[in-house]
C-alpha positions in Angstrom: 0.7 -28.8 -32.7 5.1 -28.5 -33.3 6.5 -25.7 -32.5 6.8 -24.2 -35.7 3.6 -24.4 -36.4 2.8 -22.2 -33.2 5.9 -19.7 -34.5 3.7 -19.9 -37.5 1.1 -18.6 -35.5 1.9 -16.2 -33.2 4.1 -14.4 -36.5 -0.1 -14.1 -38.2 -0.4 -11.9 -34.7 1.4 -9.7 -35.2 0.8 -9.6 -38.5 3.6 -11.1 -40.2 3.7 -13.3 -43.5 5.5 -15.0 -45.0 6.1 -14.6 -48.6 8.3 -16.8 -51.0 11.4 -18.9 -49.7 13.2 -16.6 -47.2 10.9 -13.1 -46.4 8.3 -11.8 -45.1 5.9 -9.2 -45.8 2.9 -7.0 -44.2 0.2 -9.5 -43.3 -1.8 -5.4 -44.0 -0.7 -2.0 -44.1 -0.8 -0.8 -41.2 1.8 -2.9 -39.4 4.7 -0.7 -37.2 7.8 -1.5 -36.7 7.9 -4.5 -39.0 11.4 -6.7 -38.6 14.2 -6.3 -40.8 14.6 -9.9 -39.8 13.4 -12.1 -38.2 15.2 -15.5 -36.4 13.8 -18.2 -35.4 15.7 -21.7 -32.6 12.9 -23.5 -31.5 12.7 -25.4 -28.9 12.9 -28.8 -30.6 15.6 -28.3 -32.3 15.0 -26.1 -35.5 16.2 -22.8 -37.1 14.7 -20.2 -39.5 14.6 -16.9 -40.4 13.2 -14.0 -42.4 14.1 -11.1 -44.2 11.2 -7.8 -45.2 11.0 -8.2 -48.4 11.5 -4.5 -48.6 15.3 -5.0 -48.5 16.9 -4.9 -51.7 17.8 -8.3 -52.5 21.9 -7.2 -52.9 21.6 -5.9 -49.5 20.5 -9.1 -48.2 23.5 -11.4 -49.9 25.1 -9.5 -47.7 23.3 -10.5 -43.5 24.9 -13.9 -43.0 22.3 -16.3 -42.0 24.1 -17.8 -40.4 25.0 -16.1 -37.9 21.7 -14.9 -37.9 20.7 -18.8 -37.9 23.2 -18.2 -34.8 21.4 -14.9 -32.6 24.4 -13.0 -33.4 23.1 -10.3 -34.9 26.4 -7.8 -34.5 27.6 -8.4 -38.3 24.2 -7.5 -39.7 23.3 -3.6 -38.1 27.0 -3.0 -39.2 25.9 -4.3 -42.5 22.7 -2.2 -41.8 24.5 1.0 -40.7 27.2 0.9 -44.1 24.1 1.3 -46.6 22.6 4.4 -43.9 19.7 1.7 -42.3 19.7 2.0 -38.0 18.7 -0.6 -36.4 19.1 -2.7 -32.7 17.6 -6.2 -32.0 15.6 -7.5 -29.6 15.7 -11.3 -28.3 11.9 -12.8 -26.9 11.0 -16.4 -26.3 7.1 -17.1 -26.2 5.5 -19.9 -24.5 1.7 -21.5 -24.9 -0.3 -23.0 -21.9 -1.9 -26.9 -22.1 -5.3 -27.4 -22.2 -5.1 -28.4 -17.8 -4.5 -24.9 -17.4 -6.3 -25.4 -14.1 -8.7 -23.6 -12.7 -8.3 -23.4 -9.5 -5.4 -21.5 -10.2 -7.3 -17.6 -10.5 -9.8 -17.5 -7.4 -8.7 -13.8 -7.3 -9.3 -13.4 -10.6 -12.3 -11.2 -12.0 -13.2 -10.5 -15.4 -14.0 -7.2 -16.4 -15.5 -5.1 -19.2 -12.2 -2.8 -20.5 -14.9 0.2 -20.6 -15.3 -0.5 -17.1 -14.3 3.0 -15.4 -11.7 0.6 -12.6 -10.0 -0.9 -16.4 -9.7 2.4 -17.9 -7.9 3.9 -14.2 -5.6 1.3 -14.4 -4.5 1.8 -18.2 -6.5 -1.3 -19.9 -8.9 0.6 -21.4 -8.1 0.2 -24.9 -6.8 -3.4 -24.8 -8.7 -6.3 -25.7 -12.7 -5.8 -24.8 -12.3 -9.0 -21.8 -9.4 -7.7 -19.2 -9.2 -10.4 -16.1 -7.7 -8.6 -13.1 -7.4 -8.9 -8.9 -9.8 -6.1 -7.5 -9.4 -4.6 -4.6 -12.0 -1.5 -2.7 -12.2 0.0 -6.5 -8.8 -0.6 -7.5 -7.6 -2.9 -9.6 -4.0 -4.3 -8.8 -3.7 -7.0 -11.5 -5.6 -7.1 -15.0 -4.5 -9.4 -18.1 -5.7 -8.9 -22.0 -4.8 -10.1 -24.8 -2.6 -7.3 -26.8 -3.0 -8.6 -30.1 -6.3 -11.0 -30.6 -7.6 -11.9 -34.2 -9.6 -15.6 -34.6 -6.8 -17.8 -34.2 -4.2 -17.2 -31.0 -4.1 -13.7 -28.1 -0.8 -12.5 -26.9 -1.2 -11.7 -22.9 -0.3 -8.7 -21.9 -0.2 -8.4 -17.7 0.3 -5.5 -15.4 1.2 -5.4 -11.4 0.4 -2.4 -9.1 4.3 -1.9 -7.8 3.1 -2.3 -4.1 1.8 -5.4 -5.7 4.2 -7.9 -6.7 5.5 -10.9 -6.1 1.8 -11.9 -4.3 0.4 -14.4 -6.5 -1.5 -11.8 -8.1 -0.3 -12.0 -11.9 0.0 -15.6 -12.2 -3.3 -15.8 -11.8 -4.7 -12.9 -13.5 -3.0 -14.7 -16.8 -4.0 -18.3 -15.7 -7.2 -16.4 -15.6 -6.9 -15.4 -18.8 -5.8 -18.5 -21.1 -7.8 -20.6 -19.8 -11.0 -18.5 -21.7 -8.6 -18.2 -24.4 -8.0 -21.9 -24.3 -12.4 -22.6 -23.8 -13.0 -20.1 -26.8 -10.7 -23.0 -29.4 -7.7 -20.1 -29.2 -4.6 -20.3 -28.3 -2.4 -17.6 -26.0 0.6 -17.4 -25.9 2.6 -15.1 -23.6 6.2 -13.7 -24.2 8.8 -12.3 -22.4 11.6 -9.9 -23.5 14.9 -12.3 -23.0 16.5 -9.8 -19.9 13.1 -9.2 -18.2 13.5 -11.1 -15.1 10.3 -10.5 -13.7 8.6 -12.1 -16.4 10.7 -14.8 -17.0 9.9 -15.2 -13.1 6.5 -14.9 -14.0 6.8 -18.0 -16.5 8.2 -20.4 -14.7 5.7 -20.0 -11.7 2.9 -20.3 -14.3 5.2 -23.2 -14.9 4.7 -23.1 -18.7 7.6 -24.3 -21.3 9.1 -22.2 -23.7 8.1 -22.5 -27.5 10.6 -20.8 -29.4 13.0 -17.9 -28.8 13.0 -15.3 -31.4 15.4 -12.2 -31.8 13.8 -9.2 -34.4 15.9 -6.8 -35.9 13.8 -3.2 -36.0 15.0 0.3 -37.8 15.3 2.8 -35.7 13.7 6.1 -36.1 14.7 8.4 -37.7 16.6 6.6 -40.8 17.7 8.7 -43.6 18.7 5.6 -45.0 16.8 3.7 -48.6 14.9 1.8 -46.2 13.0 4.8 -44.7 
Protein backbone atom coordinates (compact mmCIF):
# COMPACT_ATOMS: atom_id res chain seq x y z
CA UNK A 1 0.00 0.00 0.00
CA UNK A 2 1.44 3.39 -0.96
CA UNK A 3 1.99 6.11 1.63
CA UNK A 4 -0.93 8.34 0.64
CA UNK A 5 -3.33 5.40 0.89
CA UNK A 6 -2.00 4.70 4.37
CA UNK A 7 -2.50 8.37 5.23
CA UNK A 8 -6.13 8.24 4.10
CA UNK A 9 -6.58 5.03 6.09
CA UNK A 10 -5.38 6.73 9.26
CA UNK A 11 -7.55 9.77 8.58
CA UNK A 12 -10.54 7.44 8.33
CA UNK A 13 -9.49 5.90 11.64
CA UNK A 14 -9.57 9.40 13.16
CA UNK A 15 -13.03 10.06 11.65
CA UNK A 16 -11.63 12.65 9.23
CA UNK A 17 -13.26 12.48 5.80
CA UNK A 18 -11.81 14.32 2.78
CA UNK A 19 -14.58 15.92 0.75
CA UNK A 20 -14.57 18.21 -2.32
CA UNK A 21 -11.31 20.00 -3.08
CA UNK A 22 -9.08 20.53 -0.07
CA UNK A 23 -11.84 20.24 2.54
CA UNK A 24 -12.34 17.71 5.33
CA UNK A 25 -15.51 16.85 7.22
CA UNK A 26 -16.39 14.91 10.33
CA UNK A 27 -17.16 11.28 9.51
CA UNK A 28 -19.46 11.07 12.55
CA UNK A 29 -21.17 13.54 14.86
CA UNK A 30 -19.26 12.81 18.06
CA UNK A 31 -15.78 13.72 16.76
CA UNK A 32 -13.77 15.79 19.25
CA UNK A 33 -10.67 17.91 18.63
CA UNK A 34 -11.30 18.08 14.89
CA UNK A 35 -8.45 19.84 13.04
CA UNK A 36 -8.91 23.27 11.53
CA UNK A 37 -6.02 22.47 9.19
CA UNK A 38 -4.49 19.07 8.42
CA UNK A 39 -1.17 19.06 6.54
CA UNK A 40 0.69 15.88 5.61
CA UNK A 41 4.03 15.01 4.11
CA UNK A 42 4.58 11.41 3.03
CA UNK A 43 8.01 9.82 3.00
CA UNK A 44 7.69 9.07 -0.72
CA UNK A 45 7.60 12.79 -1.48
CA UNK A 46 3.95 13.91 -1.50
CA UNK A 47 2.63 16.97 0.36
CA UNK A 48 -1.06 17.61 1.01
CA UNK A 49 -3.21 20.05 2.97
CA UNK A 50 -6.89 20.05 3.96
CA UNK A 51 -9.10 22.64 5.69
CA UNK A 52 -12.12 22.06 7.92
CA UNK A 53 -15.19 22.63 5.74
CA UNK A 54 -16.77 24.68 8.54
CA UNK A 55 -14.14 27.42 8.24
CA UNK A 56 -15.67 30.26 6.16
CA UNK A 57 -14.33 30.38 2.60
CA UNK A 58 -13.06 33.95 3.04
CA UNK A 59 -11.01 32.89 6.05
CA UNK A 60 -9.68 29.79 4.30
CA UNK A 61 -8.52 32.02 1.45
CA UNK A 62 -6.29 33.96 3.85
CA UNK A 63 -4.43 30.83 4.96
CA UNK A 64 -1.24 30.26 2.99
CA UNK A 65 -1.34 26.84 1.36
CA UNK A 66 2.38 27.06 0.54
CA UNK A 67 3.37 27.71 4.15
CA UNK A 68 1.10 24.96 5.44
CA UNK A 69 2.56 22.46 2.96
CA UNK A 70 5.96 23.37 4.38
CA UNK A 71 4.64 22.80 7.94
CA UNK A 72 5.02 26.51 8.70
CA UNK A 73 2.02 27.32 10.91
CA UNK A 74 2.76 30.68 12.57
CA UNK A 75 1.03 32.84 9.95
CA UNK A 76 -2.06 30.62 9.87
CA UNK A 77 -2.38 30.75 13.64
CA UNK A 78 -2.12 34.56 13.52
CA UNK A 79 -4.79 34.75 10.78
CA UNK A 80 -7.12 32.55 12.82
CA UNK A 81 -6.48 34.63 15.93
CA UNK A 82 -7.48 37.79 14.05
CA UNK A 83 -10.83 36.05 13.54
CA UNK A 84 -11.02 35.29 17.28
CA UNK A 85 -10.23 31.62 16.67
CA UNK A 86 -7.43 30.62 19.00
CA UNK A 87 -5.46 27.63 17.80
CA UNK A 88 -2.26 25.69 18.29
CA UNK A 89 -0.20 23.38 16.07
CA UNK A 90 1.17 19.90 16.74
CA UNK A 91 3.26 17.59 14.59
CA UNK A 92 3.16 13.80 14.55
CA UNK A 93 5.04 10.98 12.84
CA UNK A 94 3.36 7.72 11.86
CA UNK A 95 4.81 4.28 11.14
CA UNK A 96 3.42 0.97 9.92
CA UNK A 97 4.52 -2.61 10.45
CA UNK A 98 5.66 -5.17 7.86
CA UNK A 99 3.84 -8.48 7.44
CA UNK A 100 6.84 -10.32 8.92
CA UNK A 101 6.71 -8.36 12.15
CA UNK A 102 8.46 -11.22 13.97
CA UNK A 103 6.77 -13.84 16.14
CA UNK A 104 9.89 -14.45 18.22
CA UNK A 105 10.08 -10.92 19.59
CA UNK A 106 7.28 -10.96 22.15
CA UNK A 107 7.80 -14.05 24.31
CA UNK A 108 7.04 -12.03 27.46
CA UNK A 109 3.85 -10.43 26.14
CA UNK A 110 0.53 -12.02 27.05
CA UNK A 111 -2.99 -11.38 25.80
CA UNK A 112 -5.44 -10.03 28.38
CA UNK A 113 -9.06 -8.92 28.35
CA UNK A 114 -9.62 -5.26 29.16
CA UNK A 115 -11.92 -6.49 31.95
CA UNK A 116 -9.05 -8.25 33.71
CA UNK A 117 -8.60 -6.54 37.11
CA UNK A 118 -4.87 -6.17 36.46
CA UNK A 119 -5.56 -4.36 33.20
CA UNK A 120 -8.20 -2.14 34.82
CA UNK A 121 -5.77 -1.25 37.61
CA UNK A 122 -3.17 -0.28 34.99
CA UNK A 123 -5.65 2.11 33.37
CA UNK A 124 -6.30 0.22 30.13
CA UNK A 125 -9.83 -0.93 30.95
CA UNK A 126 -11.45 1.61 28.62
CA UNK A 127 -9.44 0.71 25.51
CA UNK A 128 -9.90 -2.09 22.96
CA UNK A 129 -11.17 -5.49 24.06
CA UNK A 130 -7.73 -7.10 23.78
CA UNK A 131 -4.66 -5.82 25.59
CA UNK A 132 -1.13 -7.16 25.19
CA UNK A 133 0.93 -6.81 28.34
CA UNK A 134 3.91 -7.94 30.37
CA UNK A 135 2.82 -9.03 33.85
CA UNK A 136 4.85 -9.92 36.92
CA UNK A 137 3.45 -11.15 40.24
CA UNK A 138 0.00 -9.81 39.48
CA UNK A 139 1.14 -6.37 38.32
CA UNK A 140 1.12 -5.07 34.74
CA UNK A 141 4.50 -3.59 33.85
CA UNK A 142 3.86 -2.60 30.22
CA UNK A 143 0.79 -2.75 28.00
CA UNK A 144 -0.35 -1.99 24.45
CA UNK A 145 -3.87 -1.81 23.04
CA UNK A 146 -5.71 -0.02 20.25
CA UNK A 147 -6.46 3.58 21.10
CA UNK A 148 -8.56 3.68 17.93
CA UNK A 149 -9.74 0.78 15.80
CA UNK A 150 -12.15 0.20 12.94
CA UNK A 151 -12.69 -2.55 10.38
CA UNK A 152 -9.54 -1.61 8.48
CA UNK A 153 -6.89 -0.31 10.87
CA UNK A 154 -5.89 0.48 14.44
CA UNK A 155 -3.51 2.81 16.25
CA UNK A 156 -1.34 1.72 19.16
CA UNK A 157 -1.44 3.10 22.68
CA UNK A 158 1.46 1.85 24.79
CA UNK A 159 2.41 2.60 28.39
CA UNK A 160 5.24 1.19 30.50
CA UNK A 161 5.52 1.62 34.27
CA UNK A 162 8.19 4.27 35.01
CA UNK A 163 10.21 1.77 37.09
CA UNK A 164 10.43 -0.69 34.21
CA UNK A 165 11.26 1.43 31.19
CA UNK A 166 14.19 0.75 28.84
CA UNK A 167 13.96 -2.99 29.46
CA UNK A 168 12.48 -3.89 26.07
CA UNK A 169 8.96 -4.47 27.40
CA UNK A 170 7.28 -1.80 25.25
CA UNK A 171 8.85 -3.31 22.15
CA UNK A 172 7.44 -6.72 23.05
CA UNK A 173 3.87 -5.59 23.75
CA UNK A 174 3.68 -3.34 20.66
CA UNK A 175 5.03 -6.12 18.44
CA UNK A 176 2.52 -8.60 19.85
CA UNK A 177 -0.30 -6.11 19.29
CA UNK A 178 0.77 -5.43 15.70
CA UNK A 179 1.21 -9.12 14.87
CA UNK A 180 -2.31 -9.87 16.13
CA UNK A 181 -3.83 -7.13 13.97
CA UNK A 182 -1.92 -8.24 10.87
CA UNK A 183 -3.27 -11.76 11.32
CA UNK A 184 -6.78 -10.25 11.28
CA UNK A 185 -6.04 -8.41 8.03
CA UNK A 186 -5.91 -4.99 9.72
CA UNK A 187 -3.28 -2.28 9.32
CA UNK A 188 -1.49 -1.36 12.57
CA UNK A 189 -0.24 2.20 13.00
CA UNK A 190 2.24 3.55 15.52
CA UNK A 191 2.27 7.34 15.90
CA UNK A 192 3.94 9.80 18.23
CA UNK A 193 4.35 13.50 18.78
CA UNK A 194 7.44 14.56 16.84
CA UNK A 195 9.21 15.81 19.98
CA UNK A 196 8.48 12.69 22.05
CA UNK A 197 11.97 11.21 22.22
CA UNK A 198 10.91 8.07 24.11
CA UNK A 199 8.32 7.16 21.47
CA UNK A 200 10.77 7.91 18.65
CA UNK A 201 13.32 5.67 20.35
CA UNK A 202 10.77 2.87 20.61
CA UNK A 203 9.95 3.18 16.90
CA UNK A 204 13.66 2.89 16.15
CA UNK A 205 13.98 -0.20 18.33
CA UNK A 206 10.98 -1.71 16.57
CA UNK A 207 12.78 -1.18 13.27
CA UNK A 208 9.87 0.72 11.82
CA UNK A 209 10.21 3.09 8.89
CA UNK A 210 8.06 6.26 9.02
CA UNK A 211 5.46 6.64 6.28
CA UNK A 212 4.21 10.19 6.85
CA UNK A 213 4.39 13.25 9.09
CA UNK A 214 1.28 15.27 9.90
CA UNK A 215 0.87 18.77 11.27
CA UNK A 216 -2.54 19.67 12.66
CA UNK A 217 -3.82 23.06 13.73
CA UNK A 218 -6.54 22.63 16.32
CA UNK A 219 -8.81 25.06 18.07
CA UNK A 220 -8.03 25.94 21.68
CA UNK A 221 -11.05 25.90 23.99
CA UNK A 222 -12.88 27.87 25.18
CA UNK A 223 -12.95 30.01 22.08
CA UNK A 224 -15.19 33.08 21.59
CA UNK A 225 -14.78 33.17 17.81
CA UNK A 226 -17.28 32.52 15.03
CA UNK A 227 -16.01 28.97 14.69
CA UNK A 228 -16.92 28.01 18.28
